[in-house]
PDB file of N, CA, C and O in Angstrom:
ATOM      1  N   MET A   1     132.572  99.489  78.143  1.00  0.00           N
ATOM      2  CA  MET A   1     131.386  98.750  77.811  1.00  0.00           C
ATOM      3  C   MET A   1     130.784  98.183  79.078  1.00  0.00           C
ATOM      4  O   MET A   1     129.566  98.222  79.250  1.00  0.00           O
ATOM      5  N   SER A   2     131.609  97.656  79.972  1.00  0.00           N
ATOM      6  CA  SER A   2     131.064  97.086  81.195  1.00  0.00           C
ATOM      7  C   SER A   2     130.415  98.156  82.065  1.00  0.00           C
ATOM      8  O   SER A   2     129.382  97.896  82.682  1.00  0.00           O
ATOM      9  N   ASP A   3     130.990  99.342  82.129  1.00  0.00           N
ATOM     10  CA  ASP A   3     130.363 100.403  82.880  1.00  0.00           C
ATOM     11  C   ASP A   3     129.035 100.800  82.356  1.00  0.00           C
ATOM     12  O   ASP A   3     128.125 101.085  83.136  1.00  0.00           O
ATOM     13  N   ARG A   4     128.880 100.832  81.044  1.00  0.00           N
ATOM     14  CA  ARG A   4     127.588 101.173  80.431  1.00  0.00           C
ATOM     15  C   ARG A   4     126.527 100.130  80.773  1.00  0.00           C
ATOM     16  O   ARG A   4     125.390 100.453  81.119  1.00  0.00           O
ATOM     17  N   ALA A   5     126.954  98.831  80.660  1.00  0.00           N
ATOM     18  CA  ALA A   5     125.967  97.737  80.965  1.00  0.00           C
ATOM     19  C   ALA A   5     125.593  97.811  82.420  1.00  0.00           C
ATOM     20  O   ALA A   5     124.413  97.683  82.744  1.00  0.00           O
ATOM     21  N   THR A   6     126.551  98.015  83.327  1.00  0.00           N
ATOM     22  CA  THR A   6     126.254  98.056  84.738  1.00  0.00           C
ATOM     23  C   THR A   6     125.328  99.270  85.043  1.00  0.00           C
ATOM     24  O   THR A   6     124.391  99.163  85.834  1.00  0.00           O
ATOM     25  N   ARG A   7     125.606 100.375  84.421  1.00  0.00           N
ATOM     26  CA  ARG A   7     124.773 101.577  84.637  1.00  0.00           C
ATOM     27  C   ARG A   7     123.322 101.304  84.113  1.00  0.00           C
ATOM     28  O   ARG A   7     122.345 101.644  84.780  1.00  0.00           O
ATOM     29  N   PHE A   8     123.215 100.710  82.960  1.00  0.00           N
ATOM     30  CA  PHE A   8     121.935 100.413  82.366  1.00  0.00           C
ATOM     31  C   PHE A   8     121.112  99.416  83.206  1.00  0.00           C
ATOM     32  O   PHE A   8     119.932  99.627  83.488  1.00  0.00           O
ATOM     33  N   LEU A   9     121.810  98.291  83.603  1.00  0.00           N
ATOM     34  CA  LEU A   9     121.138  97.291  84.392  1.00  0.00           C
ATOM     35  C   LEU A   9     120.919  97.618  85.857  1.00  0.00           C
ATOM     36  O   LEU A   9     120.007  97.075  86.481  1.00  0.00           O
ATOM     37  N   GLY A  10     121.726  98.481  86.408  1.00  0.00           N
ATOM     38  CA  GLY A  10     121.585  98.872  87.784  1.00  0.00           C
ATOM     39  C   GLY A  10     122.459  98.061  88.706  1.00  0.00           C
ATOM     40  O   GLY A  10     122.535  98.339  89.903  1.00  0.00           O
ATOM     41  N   ASP A  11     123.120  97.063  88.160  1.00  0.00           N
ATOM     42  CA  ASP A  11     124.046  96.213  88.944  1.00  0.00           C
ATOM     43  C   ASP A  11     124.902  95.484  87.920  1.00  0.00           C
ATOM     44  O   ASP A  11     124.757  95.717  86.720  1.00  0.00           O
ATOM     45  N   THR A  12     125.764  94.634  88.357  1.00  0.00           N
ATOM     46  CA  THR A  12     126.627  93.887  87.470  1.00  0.00           C
ATOM     47  C   THR A  12     125.762  92.897  86.707  1.00  0.00           C
ATOM     48  O   THR A  12     124.770  92.405  87.244  1.00  0.00           O
ATOM     49  N   PRO A  13     126.120  92.598  85.466  1.00  0.00           N
ATOM     50  CA  PRO A  13     125.265  91.671  84.621  1.00  0.00           C
ATOM     51  C   PRO A  13     125.104  90.320  85.265  1.00  0.00           C
ATOM     52  O   PRO A  13     124.031  89.728  85.155  1.00  0.00           O
ATOM     53  N   GLY A  14     126.108  89.804  85.930  1.00  0.00           N
ATOM     54  CA  GLY A  14     125.958  88.464  86.571  1.00  0.00           C
ATOM     55  C   GLY A  14     124.956  88.506  87.685  1.00  0.00           C
ATOM     56  O   GLY A  14     124.123  87.607  87.805  1.00  0.00           O
ATOM     57  N   ARG A  15     125.017  89.544  88.516  1.00  0.00           N
ATOM     58  CA  ARG A  15     124.060  89.659  89.624  1.00  0.00           C
ATOM     59  C   ARG A  15     122.615  89.878  89.086  1.00  0.00           C
ATOM     60  O   ARG A  15     121.653  89.325  89.619  1.00  0.00           O
ATOM     61  N   VAL A  16     122.501  90.681  88.040  1.00  0.00           N
ATOM     62  CA  VAL A  16     121.139  90.872  87.443  1.00  0.00           C
ATOM     63  C   VAL A  16     120.580  89.565  86.924  1.00  0.00           C
ATOM     64  O   VAL A  16     119.394  89.279  87.088  1.00  0.00           O
ATOM     65  N   ILE A  17     121.427  88.778  86.302  1.00  0.00           N
ATOM     66  CA  ILE A  17     120.960  87.484  85.757  1.00  0.00           C
ATOM     67  C   ILE A  17     120.436  86.578  86.916  1.00  0.00           C
ATOM     68  O   ILE A  17     119.372  85.969  86.817  1.00  0.00           O
ATOM     69  N   VAL A  18     121.224  86.521  88.004  1.00  0.00           N
ATOM     70  CA  VAL A  18     120.846  85.698  89.122  1.00  0.00           C
ATOM     71  C   VAL A  18     119.534  86.234  89.735  1.00  0.00           C
ATOM     72  O   VAL A  18     118.654  85.444  90.077  1.00  0.00           O
ATOM     73  N   LYS A  19     119.396  87.534  89.873  1.00  0.00           N
ATOM     74  CA  LYS A  19     118.133  88.052  90.427  1.00  0.00           C
ATOM     75  C   LYS A  19     116.974  87.733  89.512  1.00  0.00           C
ATOM     76  O   LYS A  19     115.898  87.359  89.979  1.00  0.00           O
ATOM     77  N   LEU A  20     117.180  87.877  88.201  1.00  0.00           N
ATOM     78  CA  LEU A  20     116.126  87.577  87.258  1.00  0.00           C
ATOM     79  C   LEU A  20     115.700  86.110  87.317  1.00  0.00           C
ATOM     80  O   LEU A  20     114.514  85.798  87.212  1.00  0.00           O
ATOM     81  N   ILE A  21     116.662  85.222  87.484  1.00  0.00           N
ATOM     82  CA  ILE A  21     116.353  83.811  87.566  1.00  0.00           C
ATOM     83  C   ILE A  21     115.560  83.523  88.868  1.00  0.00           C
ATOM     84  O   ILE A  21     114.597  82.757  88.841  1.00  0.00           O
ATOM     85  N   LEU A  22     115.954  84.122  89.982  1.00  0.00           N
ATOM     86  CA  LEU A  22     115.197  83.902  91.235  1.00  0.00           C
ATOM     87  C   LEU A  22     113.768  84.440  91.155  1.00  0.00           C
ATOM     88  O   LEU A  22     112.827  83.763  91.568  1.00  0.00           O
ATOM     89  N   VAL A  23     113.603  85.663  90.623  1.00  0.00           N
ATOM     90  CA  VAL A  23     112.298  86.262  90.534  1.00  0.00           C
ATOM     91  C   VAL A  23     111.439  85.429  89.525  1.00  0.00           C
ATOM     92  O   VAL A  23     110.253  85.234  89.786  1.00  0.00           O
ATOM     93  N   SER A  24     111.982  84.948  88.416  1.00  0.00           N
ATOM     94  CA  SER A  24     111.300  84.172  87.477  1.00  0.00           C
ATOM     95  C   SER A  24     110.809  82.875  88.140  1.00  0.00           C
ATOM     96  O   SER A  24     109.675  82.456  87.908  1.00  0.00           O
ATOM     97  N   LEU A  25     111.639  82.252  88.946  1.00  0.00           N
ATOM     98  CA  LEU A  25     111.273  81.046  89.656  1.00  0.00           C
ATOM     99  C   LEU A  25     110.104  81.287  90.613  1.00  0.00           C
ATOM    100  O   LEU A  25     109.167  80.492  90.664  1.00  0.00           O
ATOM    101  N   VAL A  26     110.161  82.376  91.365  1.00  0.00           N
ATOM    102  CA  VAL A  26     109.094  82.699  92.308  1.00  0.00           C
ATOM    103  C   VAL A  26     107.767  82.971  91.546  1.00  0.00           C
ATOM    104  O   VAL A  26     106.707  82.460  91.906  1.00  0.00           O
ATOM    105  N   VAL A  27     107.870  83.762  90.524  1.00  0.00           N
ATOM    106  CA  VAL A  27     106.669  84.085  89.700  1.00  0.00           C
ATOM    107  C   VAL A  27     106.099  82.792  89.102  1.00  0.00           C
ATOM    108  O   VAL A  27     104.885  82.589  89.104  1.00  0.00           O
ATOM    109  N   GLY A  28     106.968  81.929  88.596  1.00  0.00           N
ATOM    110  CA  GLY A  28     106.507  80.645  88.030  1.00  0.00           C
ATOM    111  C   GLY A  28     105.833  79.822  89.070  1.00  0.00           C
ATOM    112  O   GLY A  28     104.802  79.219  88.772  1.00  0.00           O
ATOM    113  N   VAL A  29     106.325  79.750  90.244  1.00  0.00           N
ATOM    114  CA  VAL A  29     105.701  78.884  91.283  1.00  0.00           C
ATOM    115  C   VAL A  29     104.340  79.536  91.691  1.00  0.00           C
ATOM    116  O   VAL A  29     103.387  78.790  91.915  1.00  0.00           O
ATOM    117  N   VAL A  30     104.209  80.821  91.794  1.00  0.00           N
ATOM    118  CA  VAL A  30     102.945  81.450  92.126  1.00  0.00           C
ATOM    119  C   VAL A  30     101.931  81.303  90.980  1.00  0.00           C
ATOM    120  O   VAL A  30     100.749  81.070  91.230  1.00  0.00           O
ATOM    121  N   MET A  31     102.393  81.439  89.710  1.00  0.00           N
ATOM    122  CA  MET A  31     101.462  81.248  88.632  1.00  0.00           C
ATOM    123  C   MET A  31     101.011  79.809  88.551  1.00  0.00           C
ATOM    124  O   MET A  31      99.854  79.564  88.212  1.00  0.00           O
ATOM    125  N   HIS A  32     101.869  78.838  88.848  1.00  0.00           N
ATOM    126  CA  HIS A  32     101.499  77.444  88.846  1.00  0.00           C
ATOM    127  C   HIS A  32     100.506  77.151  89.969  1.00  0.00           C
ATOM    128  O   HIS A  32      99.564  76.378  89.789  1.00  0.00           O
ATOM    129  N   ALA A  33     100.721  77.764  91.108  1.00  0.00           N
ATOM    130  CA  ALA A  33      99.837  77.547  92.298  1.00  0.00           C
ATOM    131  C   ALA A  33      98.415  78.058  91.996  1.00  0.00           C
ATOM    132  O   ALA A  33      97.436  77.452  92.432  1.00  0.00           O
ATOM    133  N   PHE A  34      98.308  79.118  91.286  1.00  0.00           N
ATOM    134  CA  PHE A  34      96.969  79.689  90.947  1.00  0.00           C
ATOM    135  C   PHE A  34      96.505  79.151  89.567  1.00  0.00           C
ATOM    136  O   PHE A  34      95.442  79.540  89.085  1.00  0.00           O
ATOM    137  N   ASN A  35      97.258  78.305  88.966  1.00  0.00           N
ATOM    138  CA  ASN A  35      96.926  77.705  87.658  1.00  0.00           C
ATOM    139  C   ASN A  35      96.715  78.776  86.572  1.00  0.00           C
ATOM    140  O   ASN A  35      95.790  78.692  85.764  1.00  0.00           O
ATOM    141  N   TRP A  36      97.588  79.768  86.582  1.00  0.00           N
ATOM    142  CA  TRP A  36      97.561  80.840  85.607  1.00  0.00           C
ATOM    143  C   TRP A  36      98.585  80.532  84.471  1.00  0.00           C
ATOM    144  O   TRP A  36      99.618  79.894  84.671  1.00  0.00           O
ATOM    145  N   THR A  37      98.225  81.018  83.311  1.00  0.00           N
ATOM    146  CA  THR A  37      99.175  80.967  82.199  1.00  0.00           C
ATOM    147  C   THR A  37      99.316  82.395  81.643  1.00  0.00           C
ATOM    148  O   THR A  37      98.466  83.247  81.901  1.00  0.00           O
ATOM    149  N   PRO A  38     100.390  82.652  80.879  1.00  0.00           N
ATOM    150  CA  PRO A  38     100.512  83.972  80.308  1.00  0.00           C
ATOM    151  C   PRO A  38      99.292  84.350  79.477  1.00  0.00           C
ATOM    152  O   PRO A  38      98.887  85.512  79.456  1.00  0.00           O
ATOM    153  N   TYR A  39      98.689  83.340  78.773  1.00  0.00           N
ATOM    154  CA  TYR A  39      97.506  83.592  77.972  1.00  0.00           C
ATOM    155  C   TYR A  39      96.325  84.085  78.822  1.00  0.00           C
ATOM    156  O   TYR A  39      95.581  84.986  78.433  1.00  0.00           O
ATOM    157  N   ASP A  40      96.183  83.448  80.011  1.00  0.00           N
ATOM    158  CA  ASP A  40      95.135  83.886  80.962  1.00  0.00           C
ATOM    159  C   ASP A  40      95.261  85.343  81.271  1.00  0.00           C
ATOM    160  O   ASP A  40      94.279  86.085  81.270  1.00  0.00           O
ATOM    161  N   ILE A  41      96.505  85.758  81.541  1.00  0.00           N
ATOM    162  CA  ILE A  41      96.742  87.175  81.884  1.00  0.00           C
ATOM    163  C   ILE A  41      96.368  88.093  80.722  1.00  0.00           C
ATOM    164  O   ILE A  41      95.705  89.112  80.914  1.00  0.00           O
ATOM    165  N   LEU A  42      96.809  87.710  79.484  1.00  0.00           N
ATOM    166  CA  LEU A  42      96.473  88.539  78.367  1.00  0.00           C
ATOM    167  C   LEU A  42      94.954  88.555  78.087  1.00  0.00           C
ATOM    168  O   LEU A  42      94.394  89.597  77.749  1.00  0.00           O
ATOM    169  N   TRP A  43      94.309  87.413  78.229  1.00  0.00           N
ATOM    170  CA  TRP A  43      92.836  87.412  78.016  1.00  0.00           C
ATOM    171  C   TRP A  43      92.135  88.206  79.077  1.00  0.00           C
ATOM    172  O   TRP A  43      91.140  88.864  78.773  1.00  0.00           O
ATOM    173  N   ASN A  44      92.606  88.185  80.335  1.00  0.00           N
ATOM    174  CA  ASN A  44      91.964  89.012  81.381  1.00  0.00           C
ATOM    175  C   ASN A  44      92.150  90.448  81.067  1.00  0.00           C
ATOM    176  O   ASN A  44      91.214  91.223  81.262  1.00  0.00           O
ATOM    177  N   ILE A  45      93.304  90.873  80.588  1.00  0.00           N
ATOM    178  CA  ILE A  45      93.498  92.273  80.230  1.00  0.00           C
ATOM    179  C   ILE A  45      92.536  92.669  79.126  1.00  0.00           C
ATOM    180  O   ILE A  45      91.892  93.716  79.194  1.00  0.00           O
ATOM    181  N   ARG A  46      92.441  91.822  78.108  1.00  0.00           N
ATOM    182  CA  ARG A  46      91.493  92.070  76.983  1.00  0.00           C
ATOM    183  C   ARG A  46      90.087  92.153  77.507  1.00  0.00           C
ATOM    184  O   ARG A  46      89.378  93.097  77.158  1.00  0.00           O
ATOM    185  N   ASP A  47      89.644  91.233  78.314  1.00  0.00           N
ATOM    186  CA  ASP A  47      88.310  91.191  78.894  1.00  0.00           C
ATOM    187  C   ASP A  47      88.028  92.432  79.692  1.00  0.00           C
ATOM    188  O   ASP A  47      86.910  92.947  79.665  1.00  0.00           O
ATOM    189  N   PHE A  48      89.047  92.938  80.422  1.00  0.00           N
ATOM    190  CA  PHE A  48      88.909  94.161  81.192  1.00  0.00           C
ATOM    191  C   PHE A  48      88.497  95.377  80.297  1.00  0.00           C
ATOM    192  O   PHE A  48      87.568  96.121  80.614  1.00  0.00           O
ATOM    193  N   PHE A  49      89.195  95.527  79.231  1.00  0.00           N
ATOM    194  CA  PHE A  49      88.874  96.606  78.335  1.00  0.00           C
ATOM    195  C   PHE A  49      87.548  96.406  77.613  1.00  0.00           C
ATOM    196  O   PHE A  49      86.827  97.373  77.370  1.00  0.00           O
ATOM    197  N   VAL A  50      87.218  95.164  77.267  1.00  0.00           N
ATOM    198  CA  VAL A  50      85.864  94.876  76.667  1.00  0.00           C
ATOM    199  C   VAL A  50      84.812  95.223  77.673  1.00  0.00           C
ATOM    200  O   VAL A  50      83.813  95.839  77.300  1.00  0.00           O
ATOM    201  N   ARG A  51      84.968  94.866  78.937  1.00  0.00           N
ATOM    202  CA  ARG A  51      83.944  95.220  79.918  1.00  0.00           C
ATOM    203  C   ARG A  51      83.794  96.687  80.057  1.00  0.00           C
ATOM    204  O   ARG A  51      82.679  97.196  80.171  1.00  0.00           O
ATOM    205  N   ILE A  52      84.901  97.390  80.052  1.00  0.00           N
ATOM    206  CA  ILE A  52      84.789  98.877  80.161  1.00  0.00           C
ATOM    207  C   ILE A  52      84.046  99.437  78.971  1.00  0.00           C
ATOM    208  O   ILE A  52      83.194 100.313  79.128  1.00  0.00           O
ATOM    209  N   TRP A  53      84.352  98.949  77.792  1.00  0.00           N
ATOM    210  CA  TRP A  53      83.650  99.368  76.558  1.00  0.00           C
ATOM    211  C   TRP A  53      82.180  99.076  76.694  1.00  0.00           C
ATOM    212  O   TRP A  53      81.347  99.931  76.394  1.00  0.00           O
ATOM    213  N   ASN A  54      81.846  97.894  77.136  1.00  0.00           N
ATOM    214  CA  ASN A  54      80.457  97.460  77.178  1.00  0.00           C
ATOM    215  C   ASN A  54      79.689  98.160  78.314  1.00  0.00           C
ATOM    216  O   ASN A  54      78.461  98.221  78.261  1.00  0.00           O
ATOM    217  N   MET A  55      80.342  98.659  79.282  1.00  0.00           N
ATOM    218  CA  MET A  55      79.614  99.347  80.396  1.00  0.00           C
ATOM    219  C   MET A  55      79.349 100.789  79.991  1.00  0.00           C
ATOM    220  O   MET A  55      78.838 101.555  80.808  1.00  0.00           O
ATOM    221  N   GLY A  56      79.668 101.187  78.788  1.00  0.00           N
ATOM    222  CA  GLY A  56      79.413 102.530  78.380  1.00  0.00           C
ATOM    223  C   GLY A  56      80.224 103.551  79.053  1.00  0.00           C
ATOM    224  O   GLY A  56      79.768 104.669  79.292  1.00  0.00           O
ATOM    225  N   PHE A  57      81.478 103.175  79.380  1.00  0.00           N
ATOM    226  CA  PHE A  57      82.430 104.048  80.024  1.00  0.00           C
ATOM    227  C   PHE A  57      81.984 104.565  81.400  1.00  0.00           C
ATOM    228  O   PHE A  57      82.536 105.539  81.912  1.00  0.00           O
ATOM    229  N   SER A  58      81.001 103.918  81.978  1.00  0.00           N
ATOM    230  CA  SER A  58      80.634 104.327  83.338  1.00  0.00           C
ATOM    231  C   SER A  58      81.763 103.967  84.308  1.00  0.00           C
ATOM    232  O   SER A  58      81.902 104.598  85.355  1.00  0.00           O
ATOM    233  N   ALA A  59      82.547 102.983  83.973  1.00  0.00           N
ATOM    234  CA  ALA A  59      83.666 102.649  84.837  1.00  0.00           C
ATOM    235  C   ALA A  59      84.692 103.761  84.855  1.00  0.00           C
ATOM    236  O   ALA A  59      85.316 104.002  85.888  1.00  0.00           O
ATOM    237  N   LEU A  60      84.880 104.438  83.747  1.00  0.00           N
ATOM    238  CA  LEU A  60      85.830 105.574  83.735  1.00  0.00           C
ATOM    239  C   LEU A  60      85.298 106.724  84.602  1.00  0.00           C
ATOM    240  O   LEU A  60      86.080 107.444  85.223  1.00  0.00           O
ATOM    241  N   SER A  61      84.025 106.890  84.642  1.00  0.00           N
ATOM    242  CA  SER A  61      83.494 107.914  85.530  1.00  0.00           C
ATOM    243  C   SER A  61      83.763 107.537  86.974  1.00  0.00           C
ATOM    244  O   SER A  61      84.170 108.386  87.768  1.00  0.00           O
ATOM    245  N   ARG A  62      83.547 106.302  87.321  1.00  0.00           N
ATOM    246  CA  ARG A  62      83.842 105.881  88.734  1.00  0.00           C
ATOM    247  C   ARG A  62      85.313 105.963  89.000  1.00  0.00           C
ATOM    248  O   ARG A  62      85.710 106.280  90.121  1.00  0.00           O
ATOM    249  N   PHE A  63      86.141 105.693  88.026  1.00  0.00           N
ATOM    250  CA  PHE A  63      87.594 105.810  88.201  1.00  0.00           C
ATOM    251  C   PHE A  63      87.966 107.269  88.484  1.00  0.00           C
ATOM    252  O   PHE A  63      88.779 107.535  89.369  1.00  0.00           O
ATOM    253  N   ALA A  64      87.387 108.203  87.752  1.00  0.00           N
ATOM    254  CA  ALA A  64      87.597 109.613  87.972  1.00  0.00           C
ATOM    255  C   ALA A  64      87.152 110.058  89.382  1.00  0.00           C
ATOM    256  O   ALA A  64      87.835 110.835  90.049  1.00  0.00           O
ATOM    257  N   ASP A  65      85.998 109.543  89.807  1.00  0.00           N
ATOM    258  CA  ASP A  65      85.488 109.866  91.136  1.00  0.00           C
ATOM    259  C   ASP A  65      86.457 109.330  92.207  1.00  0.00           C
ATOM    260  O   ASP A  65      86.756 110.029  93.174  1.00  0.00           O
ATOM    261  N   TYR A  66      86.943 108.099  92.034  1.00  0.00           N
ATOM    262  CA  TYR A  66      87.904 107.588  93.001  1.00  0.00           C
ATOM    263  C   TYR A  66      89.200 108.368  93.019  1.00  0.00           C
ATOM    264  O   TYR A  66      89.797 108.603  94.069  1.00  0.00           O
ATOM    265  N   LEU A  67      89.625 108.767  91.810  1.00  0.00           N
ATOM    266  CA  LEU A  67      90.821 109.517  91.718  1.00  0.00           C
ATOM    267  C   LEU A  67      90.731 110.876  92.422  1.00  0.00           C
ATOM    268  O   LEU A  67      91.642 111.257  93.157  1.00  0.00           O
ATOM    269  N   LEU A  68      89.676 111.574  92.203  1.00  0.00           N
ATOM    270  CA  LEU A  68      89.450 112.854  92.890  1.00  0.00           C
ATOM    271  C   LEU A  68      89.285 112.682  94.377  1.00  0.00           C
ATOM    272  O   LEU A  68      89.801 113.497  95.141  1.00  0.00           O
ATOM    273  N   LEU A  69      88.594 111.669  94.816  1.00  0.00           N
ATOM    274  CA  LEU A  69      88.447 111.423  96.218  1.00  0.00           C
ATOM    275  C   LEU A  69      89.803 111.149  96.921  1.00  0.00           C
ATOM    276  O   LEU A  69      90.094 111.656  98.005  1.00  0.00           O
ATOM    277  N   GLY A  70      90.570 110.352  96.261  1.00  0.00           N
ATOM    278  CA  GLY A  70      91.924 110.046  96.825  1.00  0.00           C
ATOM    279  C   GLY A  70      92.811 111.272  96.747  1.00  0.00           C
ATOM    280  O   GLY A  70      93.597 111.501  97.666  1.00  0.00           O
ATOM    281  N   ALA A  71      92.724 112.067  95.698  1.00  0.00           N
ATOM    282  CA  ALA A  71      93.574 113.214  95.561  1.00  0.00           C
ATOM    283  C   ALA A  71      93.230 114.260  96.633  1.00  0.00           C
ATOM    284  O   ALA A  71      94.105 115.005  97.073  1.00  0.00           O
ATOM    285  N   ALA A  72      91.970 114.315  97.051  1.00  0.00           N
ATOM    286  CA  ALA A  72      91.564 115.274  98.086  1.00  0.00           C
ATOM    287  C   ALA A  72      92.285 115.013  99.372  1.00  0.00           C
ATOM    288  O   ALA A  72      92.407 115.926 100.188  1.00  0.00           O
ATOM    289  N   VAL A  73      92.780 113.797  99.606  1.00  0.00           N
ATOM    290  CA  VAL A  73      93.492 113.485 100.832  1.00  0.00           C
ATOM    291  C   VAL A  73      95.052 113.491 100.518  1.00  0.00           C
ATOM    292  O   VAL A  73      95.837 114.066 101.273  1.00  0.00           O
ATOM    293  N   VAL A  74      95.440 112.863  99.439  1.00  0.00           N
ATOM    294  CA  VAL A  74      96.847 112.643  99.174  1.00  0.00           C
ATOM    295  C   VAL A  74      97.595 113.947  98.848  1.00  0.00           C
ATOM    296  O   VAL A  74      98.717 114.121  99.323  1.00  0.00           O
ATOM    297  N   ILE A  75      97.047 114.827  98.094  1.00  0.00           N
ATOM    298  CA  ILE A  75      97.689 116.039  97.660  1.00  0.00           C
ATOM    299  C   ILE A  75      97.989 116.978  98.826  1.00  0.00           C
ATOM    300  O   ILE A  75      99.123 117.439  98.961  1.00  0.00           O
ATOM    301  N   PRO A  76      96.980 117.277  99.688  1.00  0.00           N
ATOM    302  CA  PRO A  76      97.319 118.113 100.874  1.00  0.00           C
ATOM    303  C   PRO A  76      98.318 117.400 101.810  1.00  0.00           C
ATOM    304  O   PRO A  76      99.186 118.066 102.374  1.00  0.00           O
ATOM    305  N   ALA A  77      98.224 116.080 101.992  1.00  0.00           N
ATOM    306  CA  ALA A  77      99.208 115.388 102.829  1.00  0.00           C
ATOM    307  C   ALA A  77     100.599 115.519 102.282  1.00  0.00           C
ATOM    308  O   ALA A  77     101.554 115.755 103.023  1.00  0.00           O
ATOM    309  N   PHE A  78     100.719 115.360 100.932  1.00  0.00           N
ATOM    310  CA  PHE A  78     102.006 115.493 100.308  1.00  0.00           C
ATOM    311  C   PHE A  78     102.611 116.886 100.484  1.00  0.00           C
ATOM    312  O   PHE A  78     103.787 117.044 100.812  1.00  0.00           O
ATOM    313  N   ILE A  79     101.760 117.888 100.252  1.00  0.00           N
ATOM    314  CA  ILE A  79     102.271 119.283 100.444  1.00  0.00           C
ATOM    315  C   ILE A  79     102.677 119.513 101.871  1.00  0.00           C
ATOM    316  O   ILE A  79     103.723 120.108 102.130  1.00  0.00           O
ATOM    317  N   LEU A  80     101.874 119.057 102.803  1.00  0.00           N
ATOM    318  CA  LEU A  80     102.204 119.216 104.248  1.00  0.00           C
ATOM    319  C   LEU A  80     103.522 118.535 104.592  1.00  0.00           C
ATOM    320  O   LEU A  80     104.354 119.110 105.294  1.00  0.00           O
ATOM    321  N   LEU A  81     103.721 117.279 104.088  1.00  0.00           N
ATOM    322  CA  LEU A  81     104.970 116.592 104.361  1.00  0.00           C
ATOM    323  C   LEU A  81     106.183 117.313 103.704  1.00  0.00           C
ATOM    324  O   LEU A  81     107.271 117.385 104.276  1.00  0.00           O
ATOM    325  N   ARG A  82     105.949 117.830 102.503  1.00  0.00           N
ATOM    326  CA  ARG A  82     107.061 118.561 101.859  1.00  0.00           C
ATOM    327  C   ARG A  82     107.444 119.831 102.648  1.00  0.00           C
ATOM    328  O   ARG A  82     108.624 120.154 102.782  1.00  0.00           O
ATOM    329  N   ILE A  83     106.427 120.541 103.168  1.00  0.00           N
ATOM    330  CA  ILE A  83     106.696 121.689 103.985  1.00  0.00           C
ATOM    331  C   ILE A  83     107.458 121.335 105.277  1.00  0.00           C
ATOM    332  O   ILE A  83     108.432 121.994 105.640  1.00  0.00           O
ATOM    333  N   ILE A  84     106.984 120.270 105.963  1.00  0.00           N
ATOM    334  CA  ILE A  84     107.630 119.838 107.170  1.00  0.00           C
ATOM    335  C   ILE A  84     109.048 119.393 106.906  1.00  0.00           C
ATOM    336  O   ILE A  84     109.915 119.715 107.719  1.00  0.00           O
ATOM    337  N   ASN A  85     109.358 118.683 105.844  1.00  0.00           N
ATOM    338  CA  ASN A  85     110.689 118.261 105.550  1.00  0.00           C
ATOM    339  C   ASN A  85     111.598 119.300 104.964  1.00  0.00           C
ATOM    340  O   ASN A  85     112.817 119.133 104.951  1.00  0.00           O
ATOM    341  N   TYR A  86     110.994 120.413 104.459  1.00  0.00           N
ATOM    342  CA  TYR A  86     111.784 121.478 103.879  1.00  0.00           C
ATOM    343  C   TYR A  86     112.651 122.177 104.911  1.00  0.00           C
ATOM    344  O   TYR A  86     113.736 122.677 104.615  1.00  0.00           O
ATOM    345  N   ARG A  87     112.127 122.195 106.152  1.00  0.00           N
ATOM    346  CA  ARG A  87     112.871 122.887 107.253  1.00  0.00           C
ATOM    347  C   ARG A  87     114.164 122.149 107.576  1.00  0.00           C
ATOM    348  O   ARG A  87     115.135 122.769 108.008  1.00  0.00           O
ATOM    349  N   LYS A  88     114.189 120.847 107.375  1.00  0.00           N
ATOM    350  CA  LYS A  88     115.352 120.032 107.803  1.00  0.00           C
ATOM    351  C   LYS A  88     116.497 120.199 106.911  1.00  0.00           C
ATOM    352  O   LYS A  88     117.544 119.590 107.128  1.00  0.00           O
TER     353      LYS A  88
END
């Protein structure tokens, strides 16, 4: 049972709990510093989709343009790096 839990969590359960506590503390401090609440995050996500809907999906067109523009650089670079590393 312990091996299954360790494999699922990626570390021992005790260490995972300590890491989660530390990360939760840091996130809580940052959220408090910016005066954010979990509801603010949810409402901002909802507002994001409402704005996309209200913009007539033009944002999706711009997203596709940015995606293709980035892919024109990233894909050839990825292939080139894979070819270079294949020899090693």
